[in-house]
N, C-alpha and C positions, 0 to 999 in steps of 0.2 A: 553518409547516413541521412536519412530523411528527417524532416522536422514536421511536427504537427502541434499547434497550440490548441487544437480543438478536435475531439473525436466524438463520434455519435454511436449509440446503441439504440435499441428499440425504445427504451423509456428514459434514456439518460444522455446528458452531455458531459463530457470531460473537457474542461476548459481552463484557461489562465485564471488566476486569482484576481479578485476585484476588491476595491476598498469596502464595498458594501458587505463583503464576506466576513469582515473582522469580528463583528459582534457574535454572529452565529458560530464561527469557528472557535472563538473563545469559549462559548457555551459548551460546545462539543468537548473541547479539551479540558474543561473544568468538571465534567461529569465523572464521578468516581466509577460508575459502571463501565463507561466507555474506556476509561484509563486503567481498568482493573489489572491489566497485564503489562503495565508500564510502572516504573518506580514511583511516580507521583502524578497528580493532575498538574495542569499548567495554569499559571496566573495569566491575566489579560496581557501583560507585557511579554511574557514568555510565548504566548500564543501568537501575538503580533510579530515577534521576532521569527518564529517558525514560518508563519505565512510569508514574510518578506523573503526568507531563504528559499522557500518553495517557488515563489513567483520569480525570483532572480534566476533560479536554475532553469525554469521553463523558458524564460526570456533568452537565456544564454544558449541552451542546448536545443530548444524546441520540443522538449519532452521532460517529464518528471512526475511528481505527485500532483496530478491535476485536481482542481476543485470539481466535485461531482454534483451535478444539478439535475433535478427532475425536469424533463421536457414540458410536461403538462402544467406544472405549478411554478416553475422557475425557482423552487426552493433548493437551497444548498443542503445536500445530504451528508457530505463529508468529503473525503478524498480517496482516490484510487490512482495508482500509477507505478512508475518505475523510479528507482534511484540506484546509484552506485553504492556498493557495500563499503562500509568503513574498513580501512586498511587493517585495523586491529582484529578483525574477525578472521578465524582460521581458514576460511574458504575464499578469502579475497585474492585476486580481484574477481568481482562478479557483479551482476545487475540483479536486483531483487524487485519483486512485485509486492506492493503493500496496499493497505486500505485502513481507513478509520471512518466509521459512520456514526451519525447521531443515533442514539438509542431508539428513537421513535421509528427509525427506518430499518431496524434489524428484522430478520425473518421474512423479508419481502423479495429476496433474491437479487438485490441491487449490487452487493459486493461481487457476487459471481458474474452477473451480467456485465458489469463494467470491467472486471478483471479479464473476462474472455476477450473483450474488445481490445484491451491493452496488450494481451498476449498476441493477438493478430498483428497489432502494430509492431510489437517487439520483434516478432519472427519474420514478418513480411517486409516491413519498412526499414527497421533498423538492422535486419539480418543478423540478429544475435543468435548464437548457437545454444545458449542455455539461459534459463531464468531460475533464480532461487527464491525461496521465501522461508522465513523462520519466525518462530514465536516461542513463548514460554511453553514448556511441555504441558502445562495445565490449561492452556487456552484451546479448549476443544472446539469452540465455534470457528476460530480462524483456521484451525487444522482441517475442519470439515470443508471449508471453502477451498483450501489448497487441494484437497482430494477431489472435490467436484471439478476443479480445473484440470484434473489429470496429472497433478504433481505427485511425485512419489516420495515417501519418507525415505531419506537417505540412511536412516539408522545411524547417523553420525551426530548424535546429540553433542552439544558443546556448552560450556559455561560462558555466558555473555561477559566479556571483559569489563563492561561498564558497571556491572553490579558486584557488590561486595560478596566475598566468600560466605556461603551459607544462606544467602538471601533466597527467599521463597521462589523468586522468579528467575534465579540465575541459570538454571538448566533450560536450554532451548533445543527444540527440534528443528532440523534443517530438511526442507523439501526441495526437490529439483524437478525441472522439466526441460528436456532437450527439444530442440526444434524438430528433430526426426520423430520423436515420440508424439509431439503436438501434431505434426502433419499426418501421422498414422490415425490419429483420433479425430481429425477434422476434415 
């Protein structure tokens, strides 16, 4: 498998996390709008722990959920990248593509642009056969990004095991994209 600690798209850099990212990342993770489809916002300490895990994964594997930075301004936008699916999920083992952007960067095409670059890396460099993505069935914004990426709704909704029975966010939609389908569309 190939490794890349830095990927580029037209307007964005996907890179390893830096110490300077901590405050902005904590701000992103504390925003109730950004975290609306997660069980809760994150404290500064929880955000730092997440950043440490993400950075460690990239250092170890050469890929992961990269920090997403604007080329022009060098501002941290959020993250986009790949991670292995938790074993407790019904479609494990799998690799998922995911993103989280600061609210001020929504609606500018950054998630789609960066995710397209990540898919190229996943299918061409890592030679993965399939990528999945999932979110609460209520998260129409992320589902729209998945569809713009050419991912297909598997119609295999599932209850996320980390959420209590009856929780508003428990039901999740699962999207899939095979390398063959990606090649046909690119």
